[in-house]
C-alpha positions as CSV (number, residue, x, y, z in Angstrom):
1,X,189.5,107.2,116.1
2,X,187.6,110.0,114.4
3,X,184.9,110.1,117.2
4,X,185.8,109.9,120.8
5,X,182.7,111.9,121.9
6,X,180.5,110.7,124.8
7,X,177.4,110.9,122.5
8,X,176.6,110.2,118.9
9,X,173.6,111.2,116.8
10,X,172.3,108.7,114.2
11,X,169.7,109.2,111.4
12,X,169.8,105.7,110.1
13,X,171.0,102.2,111.0
14,X,170.1,100.0,114.0
15,X,173.4,99.0,115.7
16,X,176.4,101.0,116.9
17,X,179.7,99.5,118.2
18,X,182.0,100.9,120.8
19,X,185.6,99.8,121.4
20,X,188.3,101.0,123.8
21,X,191.8,102.1,122.6
22,X,194.9,102.7,124.6
23,X,196.3,106.0,123.2
24,X,199.8,105.3,124.6
25,X,200.2,101.9,123.0
26,X,197.7,102.1,120.1
27,X,196.2,98.8,121.1
28,X,192.4,98.1,120.9
29,X,190.2,96.2,123.3
30,X,189.5,92.6,122.2
31,X,185.7,93.1,122.8
32,X,183.3,95.7,121.6
33,X,180.0,96.8,123.1
34,X,177.1,97.1,120.8
35,X,174.0,99.3,121.3
36,X,170.8,98.5,119.4
37,X,168.6,101.5,118.7
38,X,165.6,102.6,116.6
39,X,164.8,105.9,115.2
40,X,161.3,107.6,115.7
41,X,160.5,109.7,112.7
42,X,158.3,112.8,112.9
43,X,154.9,112.2,111.4
44,X,153.6,114.1,108.4
45,X,151.5,117.2,108.9
46,X,147.8,116.6,109.2
47,X,145.6,117.5,106.2
48,X,143.9,120.9,106.4
49,X,140.5,120.7,108.1
50,X,137.2,121.6,106.4
51,X,135.9,125.0,107.6
52,X,132.1,125.5,108.0
53,X,130.9,129.0,108.9
54,X,127.6,129.1,110.9
55,X,125.9,132.2,112.3
56,X,128.3,133.3,115.0
57,X,130.5,130.1,115.1
58,X,132.9,128.3,112.8
59,X,133.3,124.5,112.8
60,X,136.6,122.9,111.9
61,X,136.3,119.3,110.9
62,X,139.3,117.1,110.3
63,X,139.7,113.9,108.4
64,X,141.3,110.9,110.1
65,X,145.0,109.9,109.8
66,X,145.9,106.7,108.1
67,X,145.1,103.9,110.7
68,X,148.4,102.1,109.8
69,X,150.5,105.2,110.4
70,X,150.4,104.9,114.2
71,X,149.7,108.7,114.4
72,X,147.0,110.7,116.3
73,X,146.0,114.2,115.4
74,X,145.4,116.7,118.2
75,X,143.7,120.2,118.2
76,X,146.0,122.8,119.7
77,X,145.6,126.5,120.7
78,X,149.2,127.3,119.6
79,X,151.3,126.3,116.6
80,X,153.7,124.5,118.8
81,X,151.2,123.0,121.2
82,X,151.8,119.6,122.8
83,X,148.4,119.0,124.5
84,X,147.1,115.5,123.9
85,X,143.7,116.4,125.3
86,X,141.6,116.9,122.2
87,X,141.4,114.3,119.5
88,X,137.8,115.2,118.5
89,X,136.9,115.1,114.8
90,X,135.7,118.7,115.0
91,X,135.9,121.8,117.1
92,X,133.4,124.7,117.2
93,X,135.0,128.1,117.5
94,X,133.8,131.6,118.3
95,X,135.2,134.8,117.0
96,X,138.8,135.6,117.5
97,X,139.9,132.0,118.2
98,X,142.7,130.4,116.3
99,X,143.3,126.6,116.3
100,X,145.9,124.3,115.0
101,X,146.0,120.6,114.1
102,X,149.2,118.7,115.0
103,X,150.3,115.1,114.4
104,X,152.0,112.9,117.1
105,X,153.4,109.5,116.7
106,X,151.9,107.1,119.2
C-alpha cells in the first residue's frame, strides 16, 4: 500500500503489477493487471570530431557510431538541438559558427 499514485517511474525491470484494495475492508482484488514495459537508455556522447583549419573555413569531421548501438549522430547549431536533418560525416564552417554533435537512439 506504499504507492497509490496514478503514475510510477521505473529505471529497471520489465513488468509491473497493479491490484485494487478496498480501504474499508482491507480486502484485495483477486486479479491483478500487469503492464509490460521497456526502458530506452540515453546514448553515450559522440566522440569529438577532427578539426581541420583551411584558409577561411574549418572542417569538422566525425567518426561513425558503433553500428550495433542503434544510434545516429547529428550535427546541431545549439548544445540542446534536436534536429535530425544533418547526419553528414563532416561540416564546413565559416568564422563565428559554433556546431555541436549529438547522439540519438534510433
